[in-house]
C-alpha positions in Angstrom: 7.0 71.8 35.8 5.2 68.5 35.2 6.8 65.9 37.5 4.5 62.9 36.8 6.8 60.3 35.3 5.9 58.0 32.4 7.2 54.5 31.7 9.5 55.6 28.9 12.7 57.7 29.1 13.3 61.1 27.6 16.8 61.9 26.7 17.4 65.4 25.4 20.6 66.7 23.6 21.4 70.4 23.5 24.5 72.4 22.7 26.0 75.1 20.4 25.4 74.8 16.7 28.1 72.7 15.2 28.9 70.7 18.4 27.6 67.5 16.9 24.1 67.0 18.3 22.5 65.5 15.3 25.4 63.0 14.7 25.4 62.0 18.4 21.6 61.6 18.4 21.8 59.3 15.4 24.5 57.2 16.9 22.7 56.9 20.2 19.5 55.9 18.5 21.3 53.3 16.4 23.1 51.8 19.4 19.9 51.6 21.5 18.0 50.0 18.6 20.8 47.5 18.0 20.5 46.5 21.7 16.8 45.9 21.3 15.6 49.0 23.2 12.5 50.6 21.8 13.7 54.0 20.7 12.2 57.0 18.9 14.3 59.8 17.5 13.0 63.3 17.1 14.1 66.9 17.1 13.1 70.5 18.0 11.8 72.5 16.3 9.6 69.6 15.1 8.8 68.7 11.5 5.2 69.7 12.1 3.9 73.0 10.6 4.7 75.0 13.7 8.1 73.5 13.9 8.9 74.2 10.3 7.8 77.8 10.7 10.2 78.2 13.7 13.0 76.3 12.0 13.0 78.3 8.8 11.8 81.6 10.2 14.7 82.9 12.3 15.3 85.7 9.8 11.6 86.7 10.0 10.8 86.2 13.6 12.8 87.6 16.6 12.5 87.9 20.3 9.1 87.0 21.8 7.6 86.1 18.5 10.2 83.4 17.9 10.1 82.3 21.6 6.4 81.8 21.4 6.7 79.8 18.1 9.3 77.5 19.6 7.3 77.0 22.9 4.1 76.4 21.0 5.7 73.8 18.8 7.3 72.1 21.9 3.9 71.9 23.7 2.3 70.5 20.5 5.0 68.0 19.9 4.9 66.8 23.5 1.1 66.2 23.2 1.2 64.5 19.8 4.5 62.7 19.6 6.8 62.6 22.7 4.4 61.8 25.5 2.5 59.1 23.6 5.9 57.4 22.9 6.9 57.7 26.6 3.5 56.2 27.7 4.4 53.1 25.6 7.7 52.7 27.4 9.9 54.0 24.5 13.2 55.8 24.9 12.8 59.2 23.1 16.0 60.8 21.9 15.3 64.5 21.3 17.8 66.7 19.4 17.3 70.1 21.2 14.8 70.9 24.0 14.3 73.7 26.6 18.1 74.3 27.1 18.3 75.5 23.5 15.4 77.9 24.1 17.1 79.3 27.2 20.2 79.9 25.0 18.8 81.0 21.7 15.9 83.1 23.1 18.4 84.5 25.6 20.6 85.6 22.6 17.5 87.3 21.3 16.9 89.3 24.5 14.2 87.1 26.1 14.9 86.5 29.8 15.2 83.0 31.2 12.1 83.6 33.4 10.0 84.4 30.3 11.3 81.3 28.6 10.2 79.2 31.6 6.8 80.8 31.6 6.3 80.0 28.0 7.4 76.4 28.6 5.4 75.9 31.8 4.3 72.3 32.2 6.7 70.7 29.7 7.8 67.2 30.6 11.1 67.2 32.5 13.7 64.9 30.7 14.9 61.9 32.6 18.4 62.9 31.3 19.3 66.2 29.8 22.7 66.1 28.1 24.5 69.3 27.1 27.3 68.8 24.5 29.9 71.5 24.8 33.6 72.0 24.2 36.2 74.4 22.7 34.2 77.2 21.0 37.0 77.6 18.4 36.7 73.9 17.4 32.9 74.2 17.4 33.1 77.3 15.2 35.4 75.6 12.7 32.9 72.7 12.4 30.0 75.1 12.1 31.7 77.1 9.3 32.5 73.9 7.4 28.9 72.8 7.7 27.2 76.1 7.2 24.8 77.9 9.5 21.2 76.8 9.6 19.8 79.9 11.2 20.7 83.6 11.7 22.1 82.6 15.1 24.5 80.2 13.6 25.5 82.6 10.8 26.6 85.2 13.4 30.4 85.5 13.5 30.7 85.1 17.3 27.9 82.5 17.6 30.0 79.6 18.9 31.6 81.7 21.7 28.3 83.3 22.7 26.3 80.1 22.7 29.0 78.3 24.7 28.9 81.0 27.4 25.1 81.0 27.5 25.0 77.2 27.9 27.1 77.5 31.0 24.3 79.7 32.5 21.6 77.4 31.1 23.1 74.3 32.8 23.1 76.2 36.2 19.5 77.3 35.5 18.3 73.8 34.7 19.9 72.3 37.8 18.4 75.0 40.0 15.0 73.7 38.8 15.8 70.1 39.6 16.7 68.9 36.1 19.1 66.0 35.8 21.8 67.6 33.6 25.1 66.1 32.4 27.6 68.2 30.4 29.7 66.2 27.9 32.8 67.5 26.2 32.3 66.9 22.5 35.4 68.4 20.9 38.2 66.0 22.1 36.7 62.6 21.4 35.2 61.0 18.2 31.4 61.0 18.0 31.3 57.2 18.5 33.0 57.6 21.9 30.7 60.4 23.0 27.6 58.5 21.9 28.7 55.3 23.7 29.3 57.3 26.9 25.8 58.8 26.7 24.2 55.3 25.9 25.8 54.1 29.1 24.1 56.9 31.0 20.8 56.0 29.3 21.1 52.3 30.4 22.0 53.5 33.9 18.9 55.8 34.0 16.7 53.0 32.7 17.9 50.6 35.4 17.3 53.3 38.1 13.8 53.9 36.7 12.9 50.2 36.6 14.0 49.8 40.2 12.1 52.8 41.5 
């Protein structure tokens, strides 16, 4: 993996569908901006053509085809959006990253090793946060919101994703990623976001002192 560090800070948020990633990402971005921190919010799949194909194509593409789409979009987004922002010293808040690929492509029968091969050279986040919690609570939220993909529409999705994220966290840590797991079903989103913002400020202080 690419270990050359850039001036900015990459925060990634992953977790089961319905756990509250998008809301948390928005609150974090708003809090950092209010504090005068240069911040850029984005998501994966991206809003570029490749990303839209992956985002809206889960009923059409499966297994390796979808895994390749997601990886290609990630590499393209890094080159065109994320890395340029990091070079300018911006905090990038990314809703979904490699952890989501490990889980969703894993649910599709693609091994973790293959996912890593497809994502070879991607920029390692300064802080990778995995939102998790009670799968029954997550499932209730997801059903109220509605599934955005064939994964989320599956009846047992919340339980299966939660279990896969436990393995993904171990896998990421084995590869030297700085991963923090945050329980997201017992506290309000504002409290969860504030805790993560504190982690971001701490990571920024560490980075500036290095």
